C-alpha positions in Angstrom: 177.5 115.8 249.6 174.3 113.8 249.7 173.5 110.7 247.7 170.9 112.8 245.9 173.8 114.9 244.5 175.2 111.8 242.7 174.3 110.9 239.1 175.1 107.3 238.2 177.2 106.9 235.1 177.6 103.1 235.0 175.3 100.1 235.3 172.9 101.4 232.6 171.3 99.6 229.6 173.9 97.6 227.8 176.3 97.7 230.7 176.8 95.2 233.6 173.8 94.3 235.8 174.3 96.5 238.8 170.7 96.9 239.8 171.3 95.9 243.4 173.9 98.6 244.0 176.3 95.9 245.0 178.9 96.2 242.2 181.5 98.8 241.2 179.9 102.0 239.9 181.1 105.5 239.0 179.0 108.6 239.8 179.4 112.3 239.0 178.7 114.8 241.8 176.2 117.2 240.3 177.1 119.9 242.8 180.7 120.2 241.8 181.4 117.8 238.9 183.6 115.5 241.0 183.9 111.8 240.2 182.9 109.3 242.9 184.0 105.7 242.6 182.4 102.7 244.3 184.6 99.6 244.3 186.1 96.8 246.2 188.4 97.9 248.9 192.1 97.5 248.0 194.7 97.0 250.7 197.9 97.4 248.5 199.0 100.2 250.9 197.5 102.5 253.5 196.4 105.8 252.0 196.4 109.0 254.0 193.6 109.7 256.5 190.3 110.5 254.9 191.2 108.7 251.6 190.6 105.2 250.4 191.8 102.8 247.7 189.2 101.1 245.6 189.5 98.7 242.7 187.1 98.7 239.8 187.1 96.6 236.6 188.4 98.4 233.5 185.1 97.9 231.7 183.3 100.0 234.4 185.8 102.9 233.9 185.4 102.7 230.1 181.6 102.8 230.5 181.9 105.9 232.6 184.1 107.6 230.1 181.6 106.8 227.3 178.7 108.2 229.5 180.6 111.4 230.0 181.3 111.7 226.2 185.1 111.9 226.7 
């Protein structure tokens, strides 16, 4: 997957100011419809190799759900 395959769902008009790409965001992968989450790394436990834990604020997840029309 390339960054160009990602469509940003959060950080839009009326949402939090994420113009510098430095805050949590949610993207949809336009090539397969997968959801990609950008967030602060969480160290609650060690996930399996190739996986990561990220933590995002609830309002960011709600904004993504609205953007998807769910």
